[in-house]
N, C-alpha and C positions, 0 to 999 in steps of 0.2 A: 514171109508171111505165114499170118495167121493160116489161108486159107489153101497153101499147101505141105501142111503137115501132116504127116501122118494123123489118121485122125484121134491114135489111143495118147498121142505125145497131146494135140489141142487138146486132147477132153483133161488131160492133168494141167497144163496149161492155165485154161480157163477155171477152173477151181482154185487155180494159185489170184491169176490174179480177183479174184474175189475175198477170199481171204488179205491178199494186199490190197484192196482199194479200204475196206473195211480199217485196218489198221492204220491206212494213211491217212484215213481221213480223219480217223483218234490223232493218230500223233501230231498232224496242220493246225489241230487247236490249240497245242501243247505247245508246237513250234514256231517262235517267228520266221518268215521264208523272208527278209530283208536279204541283201546282195553282203558278197563277202568286200574283202579290205578293196580288192580289187577293182579298179575304175568303173565305172555302166559305161557301155555304147548309148546307153538312152537321147544321153544328149549332145552324143557325132554324129546324129545320123546330115551332117547339111550333105546334100546332091552333091559330088565332085568325082572323077576318077579317082581309084583307087592307087595307092601308093605302085602297086605290082602291074599299075599300066604301062607299058614302052618298056620294062627292063624283062629279062632271061630269066624263066620261073627257076624256082629252083624248087622246088615240091614236085612230086609225084603221086600220079595216081595209085593207093592201094594204102596201107594200114600206114598208119600216123600215130604220133603220143605229144604226150605233153603236159608237162606240169599246172596243177592253177589248183586255187585254196589249197596249196599245201599238198595234191595228190598227185601221182602218177596216171594220167587217163588217156585214152585211147579213139580213136576215131578214121573212120576209113573214109578218102578223098576219090573219087569220080570227074577227073579232069578230061572237056571234051575234046576228040580227034584232033587230030591237025588243029591245036590252042590256037591263037592269036591274039600275042600280047597287045597287038590295041585293039580288040571290043571287049566290049565292057560286058562278061556272061550274066544269067541269071543266078543267085543260089540260093539251092534249096536244100533243108534238112528234112534230112526222112527220122525219126523217131520210134523204133523197134518197141514193143506189149513187155508190157512182161513175165518174167521166164524167155523174153526172146532177144537177141545181139543184132550188135551193125551188122554180120556177117549175113543173118537174115534177110534185112531192110535191102543192103547190097547185094546179094547173090540172084534175090527174086525167088531163094526155094529151088522146089521140084519143077518148080517154070520157068526160073531162069533168065534171062535179061527180060525177055514181055513184063515182068512182073519183078522188075529191080524197081527200087523207091517207088513202090505202089503203083509200078507201072510210070511215071511219066517219066522218066529214064529213056525207053524208047520213044516215047512221044516225044521229047523235047529236041530228036536230032540234032546233036551233038551244040542244044542253044545256051547250057547252064550244067554250070559243075555243085555237083551231088557233094552230100557231106551225111555219113550215116555215124553219132557219135555209138559208145559203146556205156548201158547205163551203169549205174552201180549195184553192184548184186545182181544188174540184168531189168533195173524198175528205174521210177525214177523221181525217187523221193524228194529231191529239190531244198534237203535238208538247209536250211540256214542261206537259201537261194543259191549253192554251190551250182547247181545245174545251169542255173539260170548263168550262172561267172563264166563257166564252161564253157559257155556259146558263145559269149560276149569272148572269150581270150582265143579259142576258134576259129571265129575275124573274123578278132586282129591278127593273126598269123596267116591266112586263107589272102586277105587282102594285101596283107604286105606284100603277100609275094605272086598274084595273081590279080586279074583284068575285070574287076568286079565291076556289076550299076547297084550302084547304091541305095537306088530304089526298086530294089530286084531282087529280095530277097524274100523267102516262103520255111514254111516250119507246114509240116504233114506228121502225121501219127495216128497208131492204133492204141487203141485201150488208153492202155499204160501212159504208152509213145502220146495219144490223145490228151492226157492230160497235162504232160510236159510241151503238147502245141500252147493248148489252151493259158496253159504259164505265161509262157513268153508272149502271147497275144496282150497279157492285163501288164506285163512287165514292161515290154519294150517293143509298144506299139507304134513308136517311133521308129525304131528299124528296122520293122518287119512288114515287107508291102502287104503281107496275108497268111492267117490259116488256114489251117484244112485239118479239122475233128473230126476221126471217123470212131464214131463207137465210144467214143472219150466220158469222164466224171473228172467234177473237180478233185485231182486229186496231184497233183504236186503244188498247190498251192495259186494264190493269184496277189501276189503285189501289185496293189497300186490299182488296176483296173477299170480307169474311168475315160480313157483316152480311146478311141475308133483307131480300125486295122481292120480291114476285107476279112470279110470271114463265113466260111464257110461251116455248117454240120451234118455230118452223112450218119446213121442211127438206122438203126431194126426196130423193127417194134416189136418181137417176140424175145427181146436180146437179156438173156436169165443173167450174164457179168452185171451188165450195167443198163439200166432197166431207159429207157429212154428219157422219164421224162429225165435224167442225168443230163444227159440231150439239148430237154431242149430248157433249160437249164442257162447253163452255158449261153446258149442260142441267143438268148431274150439279154441277156448284159449285152451283146455290140448289137442288139436289138435298138436299145437304149446309147449306149454308148455313141452310135453310128446315127443319130436322128429318124429311123427308118419305123414308118408305121407300124404302129402296133396290129396283129393281128391274129391269129390260128392256122395257120395255113395247111392247106387237105393237105392227109397225108391214105396209100395205100390199105384199102381192106386186110384183116385178117383170110387169108388166103387165095391171097389175087395172087399171089407173090410177083408181082411189080414193084415196083419204086414209085416216087412224084416229087419231081423237081422244084420249088417255089423261091423265086430271085423277090424279094420284098419290098415293096417301095416308098416312096418318103427319103427314098435312103442318102447321108448325105454326099453329094458327087462326090467322087473317085471312094467309095466306101462300102459297098454294097456286100449285105446281106439275105446267103442263100442258108437255104436250107432240105437239103435230101431226107427222105423217109422213107423205107422198104420195110417189102414185109419177108424178114428172115429170121436171123440170131446176131449173135455176136461175133461181128466177121469187117471187113476190109473189104471186101470183095464175094458182095453175094449178085448171084444171076438170075437175071429175070427169068420167071418158067421152072425155075430148079429150087426146091424144098430143100437141099442140103447148106450149111455153111463153107461148103468145103470144097466150093470148085475150084478150078483154073483163076488167078486172079487174069489172068490176062484178056477171059473172056464177060467180064463184066467192066459195065457201061461207068460206075463209081471213077472211070480212069478215063474217059473224055471229060467226063462231067470236071473233076476238079481239075485238067491241063486246062478247061476253057476257061475254067475260073480265073484260077492261074493269070494266064493270057490275056483275058480282055482287058489291066492292069496296066499297061503301055507304062513308057519309060516315065519319070518323073515321078511329087509325089503330086496329089492333088493340092492347088493353091483352093487357103480356105474362104470357103462360099460368103457373103457380105452380107449377113443377114444377124452381124453382131450389133449392141448396141452401146458405143463404147462415150465413160462418162466423160464428156469436156472439160473437167473439172479435173477431176482423178486422171485418166487416162487407163478408168479400167474399166470395163462389160458390165453389163444387165448380167446376173446371174444367178442360176439355183440353187441353192446351200446343199453342198451336198454333192449334185446329181443325182437332185432328190423325185422322182416322180407320185409324191402322195401328193393329198389334193392339200391344201396350207402349208404347202415348204416353202421356206422363204425367199423373198430376192436380195440381190445383195450383190456388190462388187467384187469383182476379183480382178486374177492380172484378164489380163485375153487371154483361151489357151483353143479358140477353135471348137472345145466340143459341145455335141451335140444341147449339155445346161444353155449355152448362151445365146443359141443360134433362134432367130426368134423374125418369124415367117408373120408380114403386115395379110391380112385376107382384106378383100371387098365389101367384108361390115365389120370392120372396123377391130377387127381381136389382132390382140398379137400372138402369137402360136407357140410352143412350146413340146418338143416330142411328138411335132402331129396333131396331138388331143386336149393338149393344156390348153389354158389362156394363163397372159395374166391379167390376176384380179386385184379388185380393190380387198379388201377382208372384211367381208361380212356385209358389204354395199354403201362401209362409211362414209361422210362425207368429212370429217376433222380431221383439222391439219394432223396431222402425225397415223392417222391408220396406213398400216401396214399395207403391203401391195406381197403378196402370195404366190402362189399357182391352184388352175383348180381346172375340172373337168369342163370344157369352152360348152356354155349352154345361153347365147345370146343374148343375155342380159344385160341391163346400162354399166354392169361396173367391170361388164368386163370389155369396152369398146374404149378407147383409143386412137388423139386425134394429134400426128405425125402436123409438127407446125411448122411455117418456114425457117423461122427461127432457133432451129432446133427441138422447144420444148416436146414434152410428148403430154397430151393434157387428159387427162379421169375423165369421158363424156358422163357420164351417171352426177359423178362430187364436184364438174367441173373445176380442177383441179391441178398441179402439174406432178409428174413422175420426179419426186424427187429427194436424193439424195441426206439421210440424216445428219443435220451439225453441218451439211456442206464435207462431209469426211471424205478422205483419198486411201485410207486403210484397205484389204482386203477382211472381207466381211464386215464393211458400214451396210447396214439397213434403208435398204430402199423404199418408199413413204411416199408418200400423196402431201401436197404442200401450197398453200396459198400460191399462185402463181408473181413469182419479182422479179424473172430475167436472169439470175443467177448464172454460173457457170456450172453450180452444184444442177439444175436443173433442165442441163443442156444438154442433149446427146446426137452425137454423127454414127452411121454405118461405119463395121469395122471389116 
């Protein structure tokens, strides 16, 4: 790990990270980060014992090689001592930083086993399978999505041979490795249960990025390589996706040499977001009361914080909450277009997917809230048939009050008209509006 290498090597490393970060950001703007021809795991996340359960494994701990996207890639695998082929294990990927190696992650650097996989291997007490992939040119540019595909292919191979709990896959990484973990949160939210991003930035792309995943970000106030604002930006995507109540979480004062961990409130059940800000620089292993960035990682508070965040997420993926509103005539859900949180964003029909932009909470004051602080709103307080329905900051006015009726209709209180699907349409993207109530199925809704 970075906090266990020689200081001179780390200074060179951090300079390289900064240069690569700029290069990758520029390159990402020009390169589509779609997946390669290898089939994606994104739609293969149904819970079941993996094919390796009950079988005598052929894989062994140590360096492995695999062909993926036409290239020979390598990774280090660590199977628990006394592995039992009838036990479903967590599967945890640890990604190295720019200029680092899979061996740095696996070995724990000069601290050894206590800091292996950012300290989680020792804490796991043989309850997890660990994987340390090797990046191309010691980085995670993810050109054309090849690094995401690499992860897909490793998962397939490992789960065909070993017994894995498919609801307990995790990824974590520092700096460039944090960027790679973030890319997986974006592209493989249905594959990974949670990610931890240490001092990361959007360096490996974000294909997709609209679905919820449990997320913890850790970042230093004085990070000279990737400013803490980059970490906040990554975090805020999943604050939105997970339906958490937006806030500015407290952060320690510079010079305090302390840290503050905040769990967001209001998040969709099973999809927490946590933010750990600390008074230090670019490091995955800060130690309270110590001014340097190169303290032994086994002394860092990040180890138990990340392990607790992962292990609180017990087996099984969370059930989608019954906060969606499904159109009776269409079978599709009331949806904020483009997962937008902007005032004036259009409300439409879309395939039900359980995302935060389809989670509508009824309040005692008659509001239908989404994202915590936005309300279903009749545009301009209009009363005419065909007036569009949008979202807007909740303000208590009558054009944001709704009455849910026993027959499945929803009445706009201010206009005394019904929430209506335009033209009785059923296609994705069909506009939602208000219209004179007539009892048709395009004006009836159920909780889904």
